C-alpha positions, 0 to 999 in steps of 0.5 A: 495492509496500508502503504509503508510510506515515507517515515522521515520529515526530510523525505516528505520535504523532498517528495513531489508536489502535494495536492488534492483530496483523498478518494477511494477504490477501484476493482478488478478480477485477477487472472488465475494463477498459472504454472511456474514454467511461465517464461516458456509458455507460448506468447510469454517468451518476448517478455521474459527475454527483454533487457532493461535499458537504464538511464538517468531519471528525468524527474525533478529532484531525483538523486543523481545516482538513481537510475530509471528504466521500465519493463513491459508485461502483458495486460492479461496473462491469459492473452499475452498477445494482446495489450501490454503495460509498461512498469516503471523501475528504479535502481541503485547500482551495486557498489560491491561484488554484484550477485544480482538484484533485490526487489523492494515493494514498500506496501499499500497496496497502491504505494509507488516504489520509484519515488519511495526508493528515490527519497528513502534509498539511504536505508538500503545502501548496505544492500548495494554491497551485493545487489542492485537495489530495485523498486517499481511502480506496480500495475495500476500504480504511480506511472504504471497505468495508474487507476483512478475513481475521479469524484467517485469517493464523494458518493461513497462517503456520502452514503455513510454520513454522520447520521446514526447507524440505524438512520442510514438508508441501505438502498441509498447506500447501495445506489451510491456505491454502484455509482462510485464503482462506475466512476472508478471504471470510467477513470481507470482504463483497461488495466482495472480488470487486470489488477491484483496481487496474482497478476502483480506476482506474475509481473515480479517474475518477468522483472526477475528475468529481465534483471538477469536473475535466476532466483528472486531476492525480495524485501516486501513491507506490509502489503508487499508481504502479501505480494511476496507470499503469492510469488512464492506460491506461484513460483516456488522453484524461483524463490531466492532470499525473501524477507517479509516485514510487517506481515499481512494476513492471507485469510481474513475477510476485508471486513475483519481486516478493516476492524483490525485497522480501525482499532490499531489506528485508534490506538496509534492516534491516542498515542500521538495525541499523548505525545503532541499534548506535551508540546505547547505547539500542539494544535489540540492543546495540552489535555490529551483527552480533550485533544482526542475529542478535538480531532473528532470534532475537526473531522466532523466539521470538515465533513459538514463544511469542506475547505477549498484547496489551491487546486480547486478540490474540496478537502473533507473530514474523510480526506483528513482521516486518510492523511492522519492514518498515513502519518501515524505509521511511524513516530518519525513522522509525528513532528511533520504530522503535528506541523501539518495539522497545526497549519490546517487548524490555525490557518486553514492550510491543507497543503501539509495534510494533503501530502500525507493523504496522497503519499507525498506526491499528488499530481494533476489528473488527465483521464487515460486513453481507453482506445490505446491498448498499450499502457506506456508509462504516464508522465508524472503530471498525469498521475491522478490525485487519488491513485494511492487510495484508488489502487488500494481498493482496486487491489484489495477487492481483486484479492478478496473472494467475498462479495456479499449481495445487496440483501447481505449488505443491507442485513449487515449494515447496522451491525458493521456500522456499530462495530466500526464506530466502536473500534474508532470514532475517527477511523471507523467510518473511513474503514467501513467505507473502504470495505463496502466499496467492493460491493458491485465489483467482480468477485475477487480471486480465491487463489490467495486464501485457498492456495498460498499455504504449505510452501515448498521453498527455501527459508523465508524471513518474516518480521513481525512487530509487536506494536504494529498499528497496521499489521498486528503481530498475530498476523505474522504468527498466523501467516508463518503457520500457514506458509509452513516450515519455510517461514522463519519468524523474527519477533520485533518487540517494538512499536510502529509499522514494520521493523527494518527502518526503525530497529537497528537489530531488525535492519542488521538481521535482514541485511545479514540474510539478504547479503550472506544467507545468515538466518536468525533462529525462528522465534528469536527477537529484537528488543524495543531499544536494542541498538546492537 
């Protein structure tokens, strides 16, 4: 599901300069999964034999003890002698007796790992007792050949404006979705047809080898759990100690996932408004019911009359919805979200909410060079404003095999619109647009839905949080049953998206497994207020 982005206000303040409006989507067709003997297949040995050169990170504000590097992977694993991509890496070096590396993915899809590790690395310092702690910007994300949709989101959101569900013209909708898809293709460059979790899992294995590890040790959050599960299915003999926290679904269609997200985020929003109303500084007043109505009015007002930003972009109501969604993932973010919303409501200042909308790091955009077959790392100032949402949709569409035609979209539109609006008056339209944005794109892979099951691997730890607004607990249970006896479930009886950063109990049990191989019994739990 969505990115497990920075949870603390201090980390937000440290993040790179925020800017620009949230846009959507992308698309791609991942290559088929291959055998687990990939490093010995013709044409791949040069990737598996590479060594990473580490050095000081050049980005402003990066921690002095963080090192940066890159790894080169094939653009297309089916044709490894063709173009290549460079993937950005960062690590904190082991301080104890090093036993290898542990790779982190913070979620998304579309979340860049390098800045997340840079500004949130303190959470993982215990792991440096035994590991280099490493994260990366996946293909299509951050500095690793970032995808973009340019202004394509304007057409997509305009297709589902604030008119009643039965007044939306399906033909206008389909035409605008096709136009948005074309904009994504135009702005994304050669990586777009080769984006998706199947390819990203192949990249993980190249990283494992380049780091010098025989087995992959891995901690994945939210969408990162999907990536970890796909890796385990592709390379079962290379699974080391794998933890999946905030477990994603492997089987639900995007339309069902979108409804789940809309419902979960609506509940989280109502909890946030209840909390905010206890503060005299709350921009929506002290009446929670009226506060929820004020949020809806604010979104609609910005959709009808967007406000200009310092970067010349227009900030719309749907941009605000994306920003609020990111800010609801953890209660640690609520004070910063309240301040950002107050800036917007009281002063028309979009800078705070844009930091949430873009993951804290939106930067000026320069279109990629489609004539360059080698995807080197881009400079930070060249990361598109909309890379996070564009990559999210590109990867989700690439991972989903359902691709209804125009007749089916037309037939389902009124029903879906009603269901999404009932699920959430704030997030419903936003989530439905994300689902519809796959229309007109190549059919996604069926590998995840059909093949990622009944794994013959060492034990993996799956953490599910009961009150998770993005990845509901039942997904943890369903995915564990699907993966088979290899899956060990830890029940985190708490609130918030994922458990490692908010529960001391979960944090300790995950570290014990990664560092010492000590697994809790499957079905054991951590209490909501447990500190020990």
